[in-house]
C-alpha positions in Angstrom: -86.7 229.0 6.9 -83.8 228.5 4.6 -86.0 228.8 1.5 -87.2 232.1 2.8 -83.7 233.5 3.3 -82.6 232.2 -0.2 -85.6 233.9 -1.8 -84.9 237.2 -0.1 -81.2 237.1 -1.1 -82.3 236.2 -4.7 -84.8 239.1 -4.7 -82.1 241.6 -3.3 -79.7 240.4 -5.9 -82.2 240.9 -8.6 -83.1 244.4 -7.4 -79.3 245.3 -7.2 -78.8 244.1 -10.9 -81.8 246.1 -12.1 -80.6 249.1 -10.1 -77.2 248.8 -11.8 -78.9 248.6 -15.3 -81.0 251.6 -14.5 -78.0 253.6 -13.2 -76.0 252.7 -16.3 -78.9 253.8 -18.6 -79.2 257.1 -16.8 -75.5 257.7 -17.1 -75.5 257.1 -20.8 -78.7 259.2 -21.2 -77.0 262.0 -19.5 -73.7 261.8 -21.6 -75.9 261.8 -24.8 -77.9 265.0 -23.7 -74.6 266.7 -22.6 -73.0 265.9 -25.9 -76.0 267.3 -27.9 -76.0 270.4 -25.6 -72.4 271.1 -26.3 -72.8 270.9 -30.1 -76.1 273.2 -29.8 -78.3 270.3 -30.7 -81.1 271.9 -28.7 -80.7 275.3 -30.2 -83.8 275.6 -32.5 -83.7 278.3 -35.3 -85.9 281.3 -34.7 -89.5 280.7 -35.9 -89.2 276.9 -35.4 -90.5 274.8 -32.6 -87.8 273.5 -30.2 -88.6 269.9 -31.3 -85.2 268.4 -30.1 -85.9 269.6 -26.5 -89.5 268.5 -26.7 -88.4 265.0 -28.0 -85.7 264.9 -25.2 -88.4 265.5 -22.7 -91.1 263.1 -24.1 -88.9 260.2 -25.3 -87.4 259.1 -21.9 -90.9 259.4 -20.3 -92.3 257.2 -23.1 -89.6 254.7 -22.8 -90.2 254.4 -19.1 -93.9 253.9 -19.6 -93.2 251.1 -22.1 -90.6 249.4 -19.8 -93.0 249.7 -16.8 -95.7 248.1 -18.8 -93.8 245.3 -20.5 -91.1 244.4 -18.1 -92.3 242.9 -14.8 -88.9 242.9 -13.1 -88.4 246.6 -13.9 -91.9 247.4 -12.7 -91.3 245.5 -9.4 -88.0 247.5 -8.9 -89.7 250.8 -9.6 -92.6 249.9 -7.0 -90.0 249.0 -4.4 -88.1 252.2 -4.5 -88.1 254.2 -1.3 -90.8 256.7 -1.5 -88.9 259.0 0.9 -86.0 259.2 -1.4 -88.1 259.8 -4.4 -89.7 262.8 -2.7 -86.5 264.3 -1.2 -84.9 264.2 -4.7 -87.2 267.0 -5.5 -85.7 269.3 -2.9 -82.9 269.8 -5.5 -85.4 271.7 -7.6 -84.6 274.8 -5.5 -81.9 275.5 -8.1 -84.8 276.5 -10.3 -84.6 279.9 -8.4 -81.6 280.5 -10.8 -84.2 281.4 -13.4 -85.4 284.3 -11.2 -81.6 285.3 -10.9 -81.3 285.2 -14.8 -84.5 287.3 -15.0 -83.0 290.0 -12.9 -80.1 290.1 -15.1 -82.3 290.3 -18.2 -81.3 287.0 -19.5 -84.8 285.3 -19.3 -88.2 286.8 -19.6 -90.4 287.3 -16.4 -93.3 285.4 -17.9 -91.2 282.2 -18.0 -88.5 282.8 -15.2 -90.8 283.8 -12.3 -93.5 281.1 -12.6 -90.9 278.4 -13.4 -88.3 279.5 -10.7 -90.9 280.1 -7.9 -92.8 277.1 -8.8 -89.7 274.9 -8.6 -88.9 276.6 -5.2 -92.3 275.8 -3.9 -92.1 272.2 -5.1 -88.6 271.9 -3.5 -89.7 273.2 -0.1 -92.8 271.0 -0.2 -90.6 267.9 -1.0 -88.3 268.8 1.9 -91.0 269.0 4.5 -93.0 266.0 3.1 -89.8 264.0 2.9 -88.9 264.8 6.6 -92.5 263.9 7.6 -92.2 260.5 5.8 -88.9 259.8 7.6 -90.2 260.9 11.1 -93.9 259.9 11.0 -94.8 258.1 7.9 -98.0 256.7 9.4 -99.3 260.3 9.8 -98.7 261.4 6.3 -101.8 260.9 4.2 -101.9 259.6 0.7 -103.9 262.8 -0.2 -101.0 265.0 0.9 -98.5 263.1 -1.1 -100.8 263.1 -4.1 -101.4 266.9 -3.9 -97.7 267.7 -3.6 -96.9 265.4 -6.5 -99.6 266.8 -8.6 -98.3 270.4 -8.0 -94.8 269.4 -8.9 -96.0 267.8 -12.1 -98.2 270.8 -13.1 -95.3 273.1 -12.3 -93.2 271.3 -15.0 -96.1 271.4 -17.5 -96.5 275.1 -17.0 -92.7 275.8 -17.2 -92.3 273.7 -20.4 -95.4 275.6 -22.0 -94.1 279.1 -21.1 -90.6 278.1 -22.1 -91.8 277.4 -25.6 -94.2 280.3 -25.9 -91.7 282.9 -24.8 -89.0 282.0 -27.4 -88.2 284.6 -30.1 -91.2 285.1 -32.3 -93.6 283.0 -30.3 -96.9 284.1 -28.9 -95.8 285.3 -25.5 -92.4 286.8 -26.4 -92.5 290.5 -25.7 -89.6 293.0 -26.1 -86.1 291.9 -26.7 -85.8 289.3 -23.8 -86.8 285.7 -24.7 -86.3 282.2 -23.4 -83.9 281.1 -26.3 -81.1 280.6 -23.7 -82.9 277.5 -22.5 -81.8 275.8 -25.7 -78.2 276.4 -25.1 -75.5 274.8 -22.9 -75.6 274.7 -19.9 -79.3 275.7 -19.4 -80.4 273.2 -22.0 -79.5 270.4 -19.6 -82.5 271.5 -17.5 -85.3 270.9 -19.9 -83.5 268.2 -21.9 -82.4 266.0 -18.9 -83.5 267.2 -15.5 -87.1 267.7 -16.5 -87.8 264.3 -17.9 -85.9 262.7 -15.0 -88.1 264.4 -12.4 -91.2 263.8 -14.6 -90.4 260.1 -14.4 -90.1 260.2 -10.6 -93.5 261.9 -10.4 -95.0 259.0 -12.3 -93.3 256.5 -10.1 -94.8 258.3 -7.1 -98.3 258.0 -8.6 -97.7 254.4 -9.3 -96.6 253.7 -5.8 -99.6 255.7 -4.4 -101.9 253.2 -6.1 -100.4 250.5 -3.8 -100.8 252.5 -0.5 
């Protein structure tokens, strides 16, 4: 019995240490992105691809994949995260409706703002109801329901990123004077450069946890 208790304490201690390491990494990650946004590091010149933002999105996701594959302790920590919390985190995506607000003020194009904003709002509402269901009646929430919501949320990001790139000045889907260039400027740059990859990683974690259900 004592050995079981000691093992549980050791495991909890290890999880706590890993959690602090991850939190510290996320804090440093955010500060770096914030600093780059403040000095216009994500403001790509007209006619050039927004490579800085695309790298800011892909690099953290790639690092997560490498750490998950190679570090057993990190992988165990990830797989033991509370699924309910991961889902409910996405309720914050309701702030994406701000894109719609900016569209009505002629600051973002409809082709980007409406799909991105409304898609985020739908993902956020789905996360809220799904998260509540997981808290109240987890046994009644099917794996398929979680998978479908998770896939919708992920595809929403893929669509938003694609439209954000293609509605920049001079790009294929940029019509008239209104473009999505503002997404490369502070404070909006924090969304694609930090929030998007952060949430993409949570989507991947949910997929990984679903494999164990």
